[in-house]
C-alpha positions in Angstrom: 0.0 0.0 0.0 1.3 3.4 -1.0 0.9 6.2 1.4 -1.3 9.1 0.2 0.7 12.2 -0.4 0.8 14.5 2.6 -0.7 17.9 1.8 1.4 19.8 4.3 4.2 19.2 6.9 7.5 17.4 6.4 7.7 14.6 3.8 7.2 11.0 4.8 10.3 8.9 5.6 8.9 5.8 4.0 7.0 5.2 0.8 4.8 2.4 2.0 3.2 1.2 5.3 5.3 -2.0 5.1 8.5 -0.1 4.9 7.4 2.0 7.9 6.6 -1.1 10.0 9.9 -2.7 9.1 11.8 0.5 10.0 10.0 0.6 13.3 10.9 -3.0 14.0 14.5 -2.4 13.2 14.6 0.6 15.4 13.1 -1.3 18.4 15.6 -4.2 17.8 18.5 -1.8 17.8 17.3 -0.2 21.1 16.9 -3.7 22.7 20.4 -4.7 21.6 21.9 -1.5 22.8 20.3 -1.7 26.3 20.2 -5.5 26.8 23.1 -5.5 29.3 21.7 -2.7 31.4 18.3 -4.4 31.5 19.8 -7.7 32.5 21.8 -6.1 35.3 18.6 -4.4 36.5 16.7 -7.7 36.5 19.5 -9.5 38.4 19.7 -6.7 41.0 15.9 -6.8 41.5 15.9 -10.7 41.8 18.8 -10.5 44.3 16.9 -7.9 46.3 13.8 -10.1 46.3 15.8 -13.1 47.4 17.3 -11.2 50.3 13.9 -9.8 51.3 12.2 -13.3 51.2 15.0 -14.9 53.3 14.9 -12.1 55.8 11.2 -11.6 56.3 9.4 -15.0 56.6 10.4 -16.0 60.0 8.7 -16.9 63.2 10.4 -17.5 66.5 7.8 -20.0 67.7 6.8 -20.8 71.3 9.1 -23.3 73.0 7.1 -24.1 76.2 3.7 -25.6 77.0 0.8 -23.6 78.3 1.3 -24.9 81.9 5.0 -24.0 81.7 4.1 -20.6 80.4 1.6 -20.0 83.3 4.4 -20.7 85.8 7.1 -18.8 84.0 9.0 -16.2 86.0 11.4 -14.9 83.3 9.2 -11.7 82.9 8.8 -9.1 85.7 5.9 -6.7 85.8 3.5 -5.3 88.4 0.7 -7.5 89.7 -2.6 -6.8 91.5 -2.7 -7.0 95.3 -5.4 -9.7 95.3 -3.7 -13.1 95.2 -6.3 -14.8 92.9 -6.5 -11.8 90.6 -2.7 -11.7 90.5 -2.5 -15.4 89.6 -4.9 -15.0 86.7 -3.4 -11.7 85.5 0.1 -13.3 85.5 -1.2 -16.2 83.3 -2.7 -13.8 80.8 0.4 -11.6 80.8 2.8 -14.5 80.3 0.7 -15.9 77.5 0.6 -12.5 75.8 4.4 -11.8 76.2 5.4 -15.2 74.9 3.1 -14.8 71.9 4.3 -11.3 71.1 7.9 -12.5 71.3 7.1 -15.2 68.8 6.3 -12.5 66.3 9.7 -10.9 66.7 8.4 -8.6 69.4 6.8 -6.5 66.7 3.6 -8.1 65.3 2.7 -5.1 63.1 6.1 -5.2 61.4 6.0 -9.0 61.1 2.6 -8.9 59.2 3.8 -6.0 57.1 6.9 -7.8 56.0 5.1 -11.1 55.5 2.5 -9.3 53.3 5.3 -7.9 51.1 6.9 -11.3 50.8 3.6 -12.8 49.7 3.0 -10.1 47.2 6.4 -10.8 45.6 6.0 -14.6 45.6 4.7 -16.8 42.9 4.1 -20.5 42.3 5.7 -23.1 44.5 7.5 -20.4 46.6 4.1 -18.8 47.4 2.6 -22.2 48.3 5.6 -22.9 50.7 4.9 -19.5 52.4 1.2 -20.5 52.8 2.2 -23.8 54.4 4.4 -21.9 56.7 1.6 -19.6 57.8 -0.7 -22.6 58.3 1.9 -24.1 60.7 2.2 -20.8 62.5 -1.6 -20.7 63.0 -1.7 -24.3 64.2 1.0 -23.7 66.7 -0.7 -20.5 68.0 -4.2 -22.1 68.5 -3.5 -23.8 71.9 -2.3 -20.6 73.4 -5.3 -18.7 72.0 -7.6 -21.2 73.6 -5.7 -20.9 76.9 -6.1 -17.1 76.6 -9.9 -17.5 76.1 -10.3 -19.7 79.2 -8.1 -17.6 81.4 -9.5 -14.3 80.4 -13.1 -15.5 80.7 -12.3 -16.7 84.3 -10.7 -13.4 85.0 -13.8 -11.5 83.8 -16.2 -13.7 85.8 -14.3 -13.1 89.1 -13.1 -9.6 88.7 -14.2 -6.2 87.2 -13.0 -5.3 83.7 -13.2 -1.6 84.4 -10.1 -1.2 86.6 -6.5 -0.9 85.3 -5.9 -4.7 85.6 -9.1 -5.5 83.8 -8.4 -3.1 81.0 -4.9 -4.4 80.6 -6.1 -8.0 80.5 -8.8 -7.1 77.9 -6.2 -5.4 75.7 -3.9 -8.5 75.9 -6.7 -10.9 75.1 -8.0 -8.9 72.2 -4.4 -8.4 70.8 -3.8 -12.1 70.9 -6.9 -12.9 69.0 -6.2 -10.2 66.5 -3.0 -11.9 65.5 -4.8 -15.2 65.0 -7.5 -13.4 63.1 -5.0 -11.7 60.8 -3.5 -15.1 59.9 -6.9 -16.6 59.2 -7.7 -13.7 56.9 -4.6 -14.3 54.8 -5.2 -18.1 54.7 -9.0 -17.7 53.9 -8.0 -15.2 51.1 -5.6 -17.8 49.7 -8.4 -20.5 49.7 -10.8 -18.1 48.0 -8.3 -17.0 45.4 -8.3 -13.4 46.6 -5.0 -13.2 48.4 -3.3 -10.6 46.2 -6.4 -8.3 46.4 -6.5 -8.6 50.2 -2.7 -7.9 50.5 -3.0 -4.8 48.2 -5.9 -3.5 50.2 -3.9 -3.9 53.4 -0.7 -2.3 52.1 
């Protein structure tokens, strides 16, 4: 096909549409060849950065003692109520809470933020491995969440929730369940095929 003659402006560089397409293809190929090394270097740097990020972020300290051992643990020191029964229950709640927070690198918000970034960057088998890891974290966390439920319910039955000890106990119980709930949200989104959307909404 021959181009129609332009009425004004500069003359066309090519006489036919085919010649124009071929010139465009050659120009793109020349640009690719000229920049291939720089683009490869950029991809390698990005991949290396992702690898370091993945290795650094998906970690969980875990909890290395039973619920009963945790109840009797004396490695943490903090104020206790004067009432002996209230102090015993508060100590159990506090020990549960502190051990669980420590398992999330002592910074649960950062842990979930980093984990979300790792999941967003992951694909295929690597993403499935990360999901299996999160499932194991939730399984390990569940006995301690149940213990928190029972202990906190007992605390609320016997003592007021409005004083400083009650408010602190409520905060610790709610925070513990928020961690488990966040994990379930990620895993449910994976099951429903909406993980990436949920992660993007939360980022």
